[in-house]
N, C-alpha and C positions, 0 to 999 in steps of 0.2 A: 366543397363550392364548385358549382358549375363552370365546364370550360366555356369560351367564347361561342364555339360551334353548337353546345346543347342549349345555350341560351336562346341562340339565334332560332334552332329549330323549334323550341317551345314559342317563343315569341310568334313564328311563322304559323304555326297551329293556332295560336290565338287571334290573329289577323285573319286567318281563313274563317275561323266561326265567327267572325266579328265581334268579338267581345274585347279590343282596344280601341282605345280614344287615337286622335287623328296624330298627336306628337309620338306617341309607342307605333304608329304605323311609319312614321318618317325614320324613327329610329331603326325599325326592321329593313326600311329598304336600306338606310347609310351602312349598316353592318353586312348586308348581302351585297352591296356592291363591293366594300371591301374584301368578303370572302372571293367575290368574283375577280378580283384583281390576283388574289392569291392563289386562283386555279382551285378552289375548294368547292365551288358550286357551278355546275354549269347553266342550270335553267332557274337558279334561285331569283334570279331579278324578273325573271317573265312570271314567275310565279307569284312575285310579290306584287308586281304592278296590278295583275290579275284580281288577286285578293283584297289588296287595301283600295276599298272603293271611294275613300275621301280624297285619293291623291289623284283620282284617274278621272277626268270629267268626261261628259258624251262627245264623241267625235264627230256626230250627226246633228246639224243645225234644227232639223225637225223634231228632236226631244226637247228643246229648250223651253224653259217657261211653261211647264206642264202643269195644272192643276194639281195642288196638294193639300186641299182642302177636301172636297167631296168624297168620303169614303163609299163608294157606290158599287165599286168594279169586284169581280172575280176572276180567279186565275188559276190555271194549271199547267205544270210543265210536265213535258213527256220526253223521257229518253229514249233515243233509237239506238239499238246496240247490234253488233257484229257477233255471232256466237261461233267460234272455232273450233275445229275437230276435237281439240282437248277438251271442249268446255267452256274455255275462257271467253268473257263477253268484254267486248270494247265498245263504248260509247262515243259514237260516231257524231252524233248530232242533238240537239234539243230543241223541241218545238214549244213555243210559249203561247197558249191560247188564253183569251181573257175578253172580257166585256160587260155588258150589262144584262144581269140575270140569266134566261133561257138563250141569251145570244154568245154566252161566257165561253162555250166549245165551238165556236163559228170560225174564229178567224185570229190571225195574230201573226207572230214571226218564227223562224226558225235561227237557229245559231251554233257556232262551235258549242261542243262540251263545256258546260258550266258558266257560259258567256251570257250576257243579259242583252235585251233587244238594244238598247240605247247604246253597246257598243259598236254594232253594226256601222260601218262607215259610208256606205252607198249601196242605193237601190239600182243603181244605174247600169248593171252590166250589160254589154252589147250582145246580139249575136255575132257579130264580128270577131269581138274578144274571144268569145270561148269557141265557136265553130272555126274562125281561121287565124286565130291570133300566133302571135311570135313562139308561144309555148310549144307548136308544134314542129318547128326548127330546132330551138335550143334545148329540147326535152326536160322543160319544167312544168311544175302543174302547179301553177299560183294559188295561194289559199284562198284568196279573194274570188276565183270563179269557182269554189266548191261550197261544202255545205258550211265549213268554217267561216267563210267570207258571209254567212248570213243573208236572209231575205223576206220577204212577205209569204203568209202562208193562211191557205183556208181549209175550214175541214167541212167534210159533207157527209152525213149519215144515212144511207140507204133506209126507205122506210121498211118498218119489221124486222130491223135487224141489228145486232149488237156488235156491228162494224163501224168504224171511223174511217174514212180518207181522207188524208191529209197531203193537199196539193201543197208541193214547195216549188215554188214559181223560180225559175232562172231566166235565160239560159244558165246552164249549170254544168259543171263538170264533175265526174265521179269515176276514180279508178282511170283518169285520162280518156274516158267517155264523154263526149257531150250530149246534153239533153235540153228539151225546152223545159220541161219541168219534171221532178220528179214526185210519186205518188206512194206513199205508205198507207197500207191497207192494215188497222190495228183489227186484231180481232179479241172477242172479248170484252169489249168495252162497256164501262158502267157507266151512266150519266148522273150528274147532279140534277137535282129537282129544286125548285122555284120555293122560297120559305114563304109561308103565307104571313100576312099581316094586315094590320086594322089602320084604318085613317082616322085621324083624331077629329074632334067635332070643331076645335078652335080653327078654322080656315087660314085667320091671319098669322097664326103659329105654325099651320102646316106650310106655309109660302115662305117663312122666314129663313135666311140662309143657316141660322144656327139650328134648325131642326133639321134642314135637309142635310148638314154636315155631320149630324150624329149617325153612327153606323147603326144603332139599334132602331133607327126609325127607317132605314134602308129599304125601301120596296123593292130594291133588286136583289137582296141577299137571296143566296142559295146554300142549299144543304149538300154535301158531298156523301156519298154512300160511307158505310163504316169498313173501314181497312182501304180506304180509297188510294192512299199513299203508302204505298208497302213495299216490300221486296221481291213481290211475286213477278215473273217475268213471264209477258202472253207472246202469242205467235203475232208475227209482223210479216208481211209480205211486200218487196219495193218492186214499182212497175215503172216503166219510162214514159215520155210522152214527148211529141214535137211541140204541144202548144205550150204556150205563156202568154198572160195577158199584155197588150201592148202599153198599157197605161198604168200609172201608180193606183192602186184600190185604197180603200179606206183600211185604216190601220188596224181596229179591232172591228170585230163585230163580222156579220155573214156578207157574201159576196152579192153584188146587185143581181137583179132578175136576168138580165142578158148576161153577165159573165156566168151565173150558174148554169144557164141554159148551154153556154160555151164549153163548160166545164163537164157537163153531163154528156154531151156530144163526142168531147176529145176521150172522154173516158172508152169511147167504143174502139179507139184507136192505139190502147195502151200496148207497150210491149215487154219483154222480160228485162231485167238489169240483171247482168252476170255481175256475180261477185267475186272478190281477190281468193285467190287458190285455198289460204289456210281455213276462208268461213264457209261454214256450213248452211247458215240458214241466218235471218234476222230474229230480234226481238224487241219487244218494248215494255215500258213501265212508267208509272206516274213517278215522279221525281218530286211534285211540291204541289199544293194545292191553298188555295186562300180566299176568304170572300172579306168584304169590308174594307178594300182597298183603294186609294187614289189614283188618278190617273199617272201621275211620276212614279208612284211605288209600283205601279204594273210595268212600267218601262225598265226600271233598273233593278228587276227582282231576277236572280240567277242562284246557281247551285254554289 
C-alpha cells in the first residue's frame, strides 16, 4: 500500500506529464497544500500550480479569446542554459518562436524555464523600474524584471550563416545588471523548411472554413530537420544592448521594416554580458517543436 507521500509524488509526475484530468489535478493540489502545512514539501504548491494547467488561467488579457480552430501555425521552443565549471547545465530561459510557415522562426516570446507565453503578466517594464528602481536600494532582484518575467522576442538570421540572433526585449535585468535588451547568438542552427502543397480545383471548397481548419490542407505546414529536437547542446554567446523597442510589436512573426533596420544598427553597439562566477559559458538546445497548431495552442505550449 503506497504512502500518502508516495502517491502524491506519483500524481505530481502524472500532472507534470499532462496525463491526468482536471479533478485529479485538484486532488494533487489539495494533497500538496496539506503537505505544505505539514512542512513536508517546500516548493510543492508552486510546482503543482505550474504543472496543472487547467487550474491556472492566463494572467494577461491579450491572450484571451484566441482562435482554437485553424491549425496553421508552427512552433519551436529553445532553451538557453548556463554551463558551470563542473559541466552542469542550468536552464535560465525558454524562447518560444512561432508563426505561419517561413515566418515561424522569426518572432515570439521569452519566458522563465518551462513556462508558457500566456503566463507572462505584463510587457510594460519601464526603463525607470529597471535602471532606477527601488531594488537598487533594498538589494532585491525582482523576478518580473529579469528573464523569468518574460517578454517579446524577435529572431534575425544573418545571410549565408547558420546563426540565429535572438533579441530578448527589455528593459531587463540579468545578475543585477540592467540592459535595454539581451541578444543570444545561437550557433549551428538548422532551419525548418516549408512543406509543399497542392491547391484543390474546387474553389468553393478551398474557401470553406472546414477545409481551412484541416491541418493536412494547411499551406503553411513546415518540415523540421531530422533530429531537430534532441539532447544535443550547441554553442551560445550572450550580448547586451541598450536598445529596446518603444512600442508593442507584432506578437508572432518577423519585425517590421523600421524595427528590422533599428536592430541591425543596434547590433553594431552590442557589448559583452558578464556571466556569474561559477558559469563558464552559455549553451542552447531545441526543447520542443510542432506544426499544425492553433493560435491558442501556440500561446499556452510549454515544457
